[in-house]
C-alpha positions as CSV (number, residue, x, y, z in Angstrom):
1,X,14.4,-23.2,-1.3
2,X,13.5,-19.5,-2.2
3,X,10.1,-17.8,-2.5
4,X,10.6,-18.0,-6.0
5,X,11.3,-21.8,-6.0
6,X,8.0,-22.2,-4.1
7,X,6.2,-20.5,-6.8
8,X,7.7,-23.0,-9.2
9,X,6.2,-25.7,-7.1
10,X,2.9,-24.2,-7.4
11,X,3.1,-23.7,-11.1
12,X,4.0,-27.5,-11.6
13,X,0.8,-28.8,-9.4
14,X,-1.5,-31.1,-11.0
15,X,-5.1,-31.0,-10.4
16,X,-6.5,-32.6,-7.3
17,X,-5.9,-36.7,-8.0
18,X,-9.8,-37.3,-6.4
19,X,-11.7,-34.2,-7.6
20,X,-9.8,-33.2,-10.6
21,X,-10.1,-29.6,-9.3
22,X,-7.2,-27.1,-9.5
23,X,-5.1,-26.9,-6.1
24,X,-4.6,-23.1,-7.0
25,X,-7.1,-20.2,-6.4
26,X,-9.4,-18.9,-7.4
27,X,-12.0,-20.8,-5.5
28,X,-15.8,-20.6,-6.2
29,X,-17.6,-17.6,-4.7
30,X,-18.7,-17.7,-1.2
31,X,-16.5,-21.0,-0.3
32,X,-14.4,-20.6,2.6
33,X,-10.9,-21.9,3.9
34,X,-9.6,-23.9,6.8
35,X,-6.0,-24.9,7.7
36,X,-5.1,-27.7,10.1
37,X,-1.9,-29.5,11.3
38,X,-2.7,-33.1,12.9
39,X,0.3,-35.0,12.2
40,X,1.4,-36.7,8.6
41,X,-0.4,-34.6,6.2
42,X,-1.0,-37.7,3.9
43,X,-3.8,-39.1,6.2
44,X,-4.9,-35.7,7.4
45,X,-5.6,-34.7,3.8
46,X,-7.6,-37.9,2.9
47,X,-9.9,-37.2,6.0
48,X,-11.1,-33.9,4.5
49,X,-11.3,-34.9,0.9
50,X,-13.7,-37.7,1.8
51,X,-16.1,-35.1,3.7
52,X,-19.1,-34.0,2.0
53,X,-19.0,-30.2,1.0
54,X,-15.2,-30.0,0.6
55,X,-14.4,-28.8,-2.8
56,X,-10.8,-29.4,-2.8
57,X,-7.7,-30.1,-0.4
58,X,-4.0,-29.7,-0.7
59,X,-1.1,-30.1,1.5
60,X,1.8,-28.0,2.5
61,X,3.8,-26.2,5.3
62,X,2.9,-23.3,7.6
63,X,3.5,-21.8,11.0
64,X,7.3,-21.4,10.8
65,X,10.0,-19.3,9.2
66,X,9.1,-17.5,6.1
67,X,12.7,-17.0,4.9
68,X,13.5,-19.2,2.9
69,X,10.5,-21.0,1.7
70,X,10.3,-24.5,3.1
71,X,10.6,-28.0,1.5
72,X,10.1,-31.4,2.9
73,X,13.8,-31.6,3.8
74,X,14.1,-28.7,5.8
75,X,10.7,-29.1,7.5
76,X,11.7,-32.7,8.6
77,X,14.8,-31.1,9.8
78,X,13.0,-29.2,12.4
79,X,14.9,-25.9,11.7
80,X,12.1,-24.1,9.8
81,X,9.5,-24.4,12.5
82,X,7.0,-25.2,10.0
83,X,4.2,-28.2,10.5
84,X,2.9,-30.4,7.9
85,X,-0.6,-28.8,7.3
86,X,-3.8,-29.5,5.1
87,X,-5.6,-26.6,3.6
88,X,-9.4,-27.2,3.1
89,X,-11.6,-25.3,0.5
90,X,-15.2,-26.0,1.3
91,X,-18.9,-25.0,1.0
92,X,-20.1,-23.4,4.2
93,X,-23.7,-24.3,2.9
94,X,-23.1,-28.0,3.2
95,X,-20.4,-28.3,5.9
96,X,-19.6,-25.9,8.5
97,X,-16.3,-24.9,10.1
98,X,-17.6,-26.4,13.4
99,X,-18.1,-29.8,11.4
100,X,-14.5,-29.5,10.0
101,X,-13.3,-28.8,13.8
102,X,-15.1,-32.0,14.6
103,X,-13.2,-34.0,12.2
104,X,-10.0,-32.5,13.2
105,X,-10.4,-33.2,17.0
106,X,-11.7,-36.8,16.6
107,X,-9.1,-38.0,14.0
108,X,-6.0,-37.4,16.0
109,X,-4.7,-37.3,19.5
110,X,-4.2,-33.5,20.4
111,X,-2.5,-34.1,23.7
112,X,0.7,-35.7,22.0
113,X,2.7,-32.4,21.9
114,X,5.4,-32.8,19.1
115,X,4.2,-36.1,17.7
116,X,1.5,-38.2,16.3
117,X,1.8,-41.8,17.2
118,X,5.1,-43.2,15.6
119,X,5.7,-39.7,13.9
120,X,7.9,-37.5,16.2
121,X,8.9,-34.1,15.5
122,X,7.8,-30.5,15.6
123,X,6.4,-30.8,12.1
124,X,3.8,-33.3,13.3
125,X,2.3,-31.1,16.1
126,X,-1.4,-30.0,16.2
127,X,-2.2,-26.6,15.1
128,X,-5.3,-24.7,14.1
129,X,-4.8,-21.8,11.7
130,X,-7.8,-19.5,12.2
131,X,-8.6,-17.1,9.2
132,X,-10.6,-14.7,11.2
133,X,-12.1,-13.9,14.6
134,X,-14.9,-16.5,14.1
135,X,-12.7,-19.3,13.3
136,X,-10.7,-18.3,16.2
137,X,-13.7,-18.3,18.7
138,X,-15.1,-21.7,17.4
139,X,-11.6,-23.2,17.4
140,X,-11.1,-22.3,21.1
141,X,-14.4,-23.0,22.3
142,X,-14.4,-26.6,20.9
143,X,-10.9,-27.1,22.1
144,X,-12.3,-26.2,25.7
145,X,-15.4,-28.6,25.2
146,X,-13.3,-31.5,23.8
147,X,-10.7,-31.0,26.7
148,X,-13.5,-31.6,29.3
149,X,-14.4,-35.0,27.4
150,X,-10.8,-36.0,27.3
151,X,-10.3,-35.2,31.0
152,X,-13.3,-37.3,31.9
153,X,-11.6,-40.2,30.2
154,X,-8.2,-39.6,32.3
155,X,-6.6,-37.9,29.3
156,X,-4.2,-35.3,29.6
157,X,-3.9,-31.6,28.2
158,X,-4.6,-30.6,24.7
159,X,-1.4,-29.2,23.1
160,X,-3.1,-27.9,20.0
161,X,-1.8,-24.3,19.1
162,X,-4.6,-21.9,17.8
163,X,-3.0,-19.1,15.9
164,X,-3.8,-16.7,13.1
165,X,-3.3,-18.0,9.7
166,X,0.3,-17.9,8.2
167,X,1.6,-18.3,4.7
168,X,0.7,-21.5,3.3
169,X,3.5,-23.0,1.2
170,X,2.6,-25.8,-0.9
171,X,4.3,-29.0,-0.5
172,X,5.9,-30.8,-3.3
173,X,3.8,-32.7,-6.0
174,X,4.4,-35.9,-4.7
175,X,2.9,-35.3,-1.6
176,X,-0.5,-33.9,-2.9
177,X,-3.2,-36.7,-2.3
178,X,-0.5,-39.0,-1.7
179,X,-2.9,-41.8,-0.3
180,X,-5.1,-41.6,-3.3
181,X,-2.0,-42.4,-5.8
182,X,-0.2,-44.7,-3.2
183,X,-3.1,-47.2,-2.1
184,X,-0.9,-48.8,0.3
185,X,0.6,-45.8,1.6
186,X,1.4,-45.2,5.3
187,X,-1.0,-43.1,7.6
188,X,-0.4,-43.1,11.4
189,X,-3.3,-41.0,12.4
190,X,-5.4,-42.4,15.0
191,X,-8.0,-40.6,17.3
192,X,-8.7,-41.1,20.7
193,X,-12.0,-42.5,20.3
194,X,-13.6,-39.7,22.2
195,X,-16.4,-37.9,20.6
196,X,-16.1,-33.9,20.1
197,X,-19.6,-32.6,20.6
198,X,-20.2,-29.6,18.5
């Protein structure tokens, strides 16, 4: 799949199945963006579109090789290095980046490495893509705090990668808001049951 092919994916995207908003920029002024990988992107996206203050969500691929542009088959092969990610556009006057991080940490198990539950592979690893120094700092500080809480309960080390934002490639149309379109769709996300104090 070439970069031009990924552009064709973008052009064919429908509006958001829940909010009916565009999946493409521009976003409303002063809104901000966050990108997370936490296992299968179907369930991850639903977690965030349900949060008050989130304008729109979309799923895609990030964190791997930029050439050629990825698709679902190539990402699942493990050869691209990409993870399944959810991009979140939000109103920081209603929901803060810290609150998004709390959803992220509490909604999956960040100690599992290249998997989430029964979903195994590098595409399911836990990642935070920081857009600026503030996001990087908050991601690291909440990780350190959550690690203390996990250790107190006898859990292992967090394997979440915290990296600068890379190019976001939109996933194919049928993956967007999958669990809104498929009410009985699979979601393997499970948190640890341990709270992340922010």
